[in-house]
C-alpha positions as CSV (number, residue, x, y, z in Angstrom):
1,M,-19.9,-6.5,-69.6
2,G,-21.2,-5.7,-73.3
3,F,-24.8,-5.8,-75.1
4,D,-25.6,-7.2,-77.8
5,Y,-29.2,-5.7,-78.3
6,G,-30.3,-6.1,-81.6
7,Q,-28.0,-2.6,-82.7
8,R,-28.7,-1.1,-86.0
9,H,-25.0,0.0,-85.6
10,R,-22.9,-3.0,-84.9
11,V,-19.6,-1.9,-85.4
12,E,-19.3,-1.5,-81.5
13,L,-19.8,-5.0,-80.6
14,A,-16.1,-5.2,-82.2
15,C,-14.7,-1.9,-81.1
16,R,-15.3,-3.6,-78.0
17,T,-13.0,-6.4,-78.4
18,R,-10.7,-5.0,-79.8
19,F,-10.7,-1.8,-76.8
20,I,-10.7,-4.5,-74.0
21,D,-8.1,-6.6,-76.2
22,S,-5.6,-3.4,-76.6
23,L,-6.2,-1.1,-73.2
24,R,-5.4,-5.3,-71.6
25,A,-2.1,-5.1,-73.9
26,Q,-1.0,-2.0,-72.6
27,F,-2.5,-0.8,-69.2
28,P,-2.0,-4.2,-67.7
29,A,-2.5,-3.2,-64.4
30,W,-5.9,-2.1,-65.1
31,G,-6.3,-5.7,-67.4
32,E,-6.2,-7.3,-64.4
33,R,-8.8,-5.7,-62.5
34,L,-11.3,-6.0,-65.5
35,G,-11.9,-9.9,-65.3
36,V,-13.7,-11.8,-67.6
37,D,-15.2,-10.2,-70.4
38,H,-19.5,-10.7,-70.5
39,M,-21.6,-10.4,-73.7
40,L,-25.2,-10.5,-72.7
41,D,-27.9,-11.2,-75.1
42,A,-30.8,-8.0,-74.8
43,S,-31.8,-8.8,-78.6
44,V,-35.9,-8.7,-76.7
45,L,-35.7,-4.4,-76.9
46,K,-35.6,-4.8,-80.5
47,S,-38.3,-7.4,-80.5
48,L,-40.2,-4.6,-78.6
49,G,-40.1,-2.1,-81.4
50,E,-38.3,0.2,-84.0
51,S,-35.8,3.3,-83.0
52,A,-33.2,4.3,-85.4
53,M,-30.6,2.4,-83.2
54,T,-32.1,-0.8,-83.7
55,D,-33.7,-0.1,-87.9
56,D,-33.4,2.0,-90.6
57,V,-35.4,4.7,-88.8
58,A,-34.8,8.1,-90.0
59,I,-32.6,10.0,-86.6
60,E,-34.9,12.8,-86.0
61,M,-37.1,14.2,-83.1
62,T,-40.1,12.3,-82.6
63,E,-44.1,13.1,-81.1
64,A,-42.5,12.2,-78.0
65,G,-39.8,15.5,-77.9
66,L,-37.2,11.8,-78.0
67,P,-35.3,11.8,-80.4
68,S,-35.9,8.6,-82.4
69,T,-32.3,6.7,-81.2
70,F,-34.2,6.1,-78.2
71,V,-34.6,2.6,-77.5
72,P,-37.0,2.4,-74.4
73,G,-36.0,-0.2,-70.8
74,R,-33.0,0.4,-72.5
75,N,-30.6,0.8,-69.8
76,L,-32.5,-0.5,-67.7
77,L,-33.0,-3.6,-68.6
78,F,-28.6,-3.6,-69.1
79,F,-28.6,-2.5,-65.3
80,T,-30.9,-5.7,-64.5
81,L,-29.1,-7.4,-66.5
82,A,-25.4,-6.7,-64.9
83,G,-27.1,-6.6,-61.0
84,A,-27.5,-10.6,-61.6
85,L,-24.5,-11.9,-62.2
86,A,-22.5,-9.3,-60.4
87,Y,-24.6,-11.2,-57.8
88,R,-23.7,-14.2,-58.3
89,R,-20.3,-12.9,-58.7
90,G,-20.3,-10.8,-55.6
91,I,-19.6,-7.6,-56.9
92,D,-21.6,-4.9,-55.3
93,V,-20.9,-2.1,-57.6
94,L,-22.2,-1.3,-60.9
95,V,-20.2,1.6,-63.3
96,G,-22.0,2.9,-66.5
97,G,-20.9,5.3,-68.0
98,M,-24.1,7.8,-68.6
99,C,-24.7,11.5,-69.0
100,E,-26.4,14.4,-68.2
101,T,-24.6,17.6,-69.3
102,D,-24.7,16.9,-72.4
103,Y,-26.2,14.2,-74.0
104,S,-29.4,12.7,-76.5
105,G,-32.1,13.5,-74.1
106,Y,-32.5,10.0,-73.2
107,P,-34.4,10.1,-69.9
108,D,-32.8,6.6,-68.4
109,C,-29.6,8.2,-68.5
110,R,-30.7,10.6,-65.8
111,A,-29.3,10.5,-62.2
112,A,-33.0,9.9,-60.5
113,T,-33.7,7.3,-63.1
114,L,-30.5,5.2,-61.7
115,A,-30.8,6.7,-58.2
116,A,-34.4,5.0,-58.2
117,Q,-32.4,1.1,-60.5
118,E,-30.0,1.3,-57.5
119,Q,-32.3,1.2,-55.4
120,T,-34.6,-1.5,-57.4
121,L,-32.0,-3.6,-57.3
122,Q,-31.3,-3.2,-53.1
123,L,-35.2,-4.5,-52.8
124,G,-35.1,-7.3,-55.3
125,L,-31.4,-8.7,-54.9
126,D,-31.2,-7.8,-51.4
127,S,-28.2,-6.3,-51.8
128,T,-26.7,-3.5,-51.2
129,V,-25.1,-2.9,-54.2
130,R,-24.1,0.2,-56.0
131,I,-25.1,1.7,-59.3
132,E,-21.6,4.5,-59.6
133,T,-22.0,6.9,-63.0
134,P,-18.7,8.5,-62.8
135,L,-19.6,10.5,-65.6
136,M,-22.7,11.5,-65.1
137,Y,-21.6,15.6,-65.0
138,V,-18.7,15.5,-66.7
139,D,-19.4,17.1,-70.2
140,K,-17.3,15.4,-73.4
141,A,-15.1,17.9,-73.5
142,G,-14.2,16.5,-69.7
143,T,-13.9,13.6,-70.6
144,W,-11.1,13.4,-73.5
145,A,-9.7,15.0,-70.2
146,L,-10.3,12.3,-67.7
147,A,-8.8,9.8,-70.3
148,E,-5.5,12.1,-70.9
149,A,-5.1,12.8,-66.3
150,T,-6.2,8.4,-66.3
151,G,-3.5,7.3,-68.9
152,G,-2.4,9.8,-70.8
153,Q,-1.6,10.3,-74.1
154,A,-1.8,6.4,-74.7
155,L,-5.5,6.5,-73.5
156,V,-6.4,8.8,-75.4
157,D,-5.6,7.2,-78.4
158,L,-6.7,4.1,-77.9
159,V,-10.3,6.5,-77.3
160,T,-9.7,7.8,-80.6
161,E,-8.8,4.5,-82.2
162,E,-10.6,1.8,-81.4
163,T,-13.7,3.0,-79.9
164,H,-17.0,4.0,-81.8
165,T,-20.0,6.4,-81.0
166,C,-21.2,7.6,-84.8
167,Y,-25.5,6.2,-84.5
168,L,-24.5,4.8,-88.5
169,G,-21.9,2.7,-87.6
170,D,-19.5,4.6,-89.8
171,R,-15.7,3.5,-89.8
172,T,-14.5,4.8,-93.2
173,H,-14.4,7.9,-91.8
174,R,-11.4,9.1,-89.5
175,H,-11.5,12.5,-88.1
176,E,-9.4,13.7,-85.5
177,W,-11.5,12.7,-82.8
178,G,-12.0,9.3,-83.7
179,Y,-14.3,7.7,-86.6
180,G,-17.9,8.3,-88.0
181,C,-20.0,10.2,-89.9
182,G,-19.8,13.8,-88.5
183,T,-23.3,14.7,-89.1
184,C,-25.4,12.4,-86.6
185,P,-25.9,13.9,-83.0
186,A,-23.5,11.4,-81.2
187,C,-20.5,12.7,-83.5
188,E,-21.2,15.9,-83.0
189,L,-21.3,15.4,-79.6
190,R,-17.9,13.3,-79.6
191,S,-16.5,15.8,-82.3
192,S,-17.4,18.8,-79.5
193,G,-15.5,17.4,-77.0
194,W,-13.0,17.4,-78.2
195,Q,-12.7,20.6,-79.9
196,R,-13.5,22.0,-76.6
197,W,-11.0,19.6,-74.6
198,K,-8.5,20.8,-77.2
199,A,-9.2,24.4,-77.1
200,G,-8.9,24.4,-73.8
201,A,-5.4,22.2,-73.1
């Protein structure tokens, strides 16, 4: 499931399609379990106010003590929409890739936030829906190691080539860890994790 929230680095929407297609082709057993793909419109988030993720705003710390890349309510809305769709499809587990081990400080990526969101969905949907966050306490080096352990070098190569995390949407610079500007916080996290993983591999 993908979300179009008016992100300025829209390259991630193109990347997700290529990644899913390649994942289905290279790992057919996983592809069968993915089911139907959904792209949901969450552009209301952009209309609520500026952030460095949706507008041409400098990436910096704000007076609130959060990065300007923080989009208030983003993950809360994502899980609300995902929960509504899951309810209609008879699905009771939602999976998110949030992590609070080495991250940008977003409050909606914390385990406590998602535990509260899970309870809200259970009450609001009268359902046993659960939110799983398998990467919550895994740092970026551990995430690369998990990719290798799960799908071997083929999955590592696929993640490197077809995923995107650069806040500026840069797909012109190719690094050993993938594409990106190399200097934004997201690139620094990805690069650092790659280096630590390779050093320990």
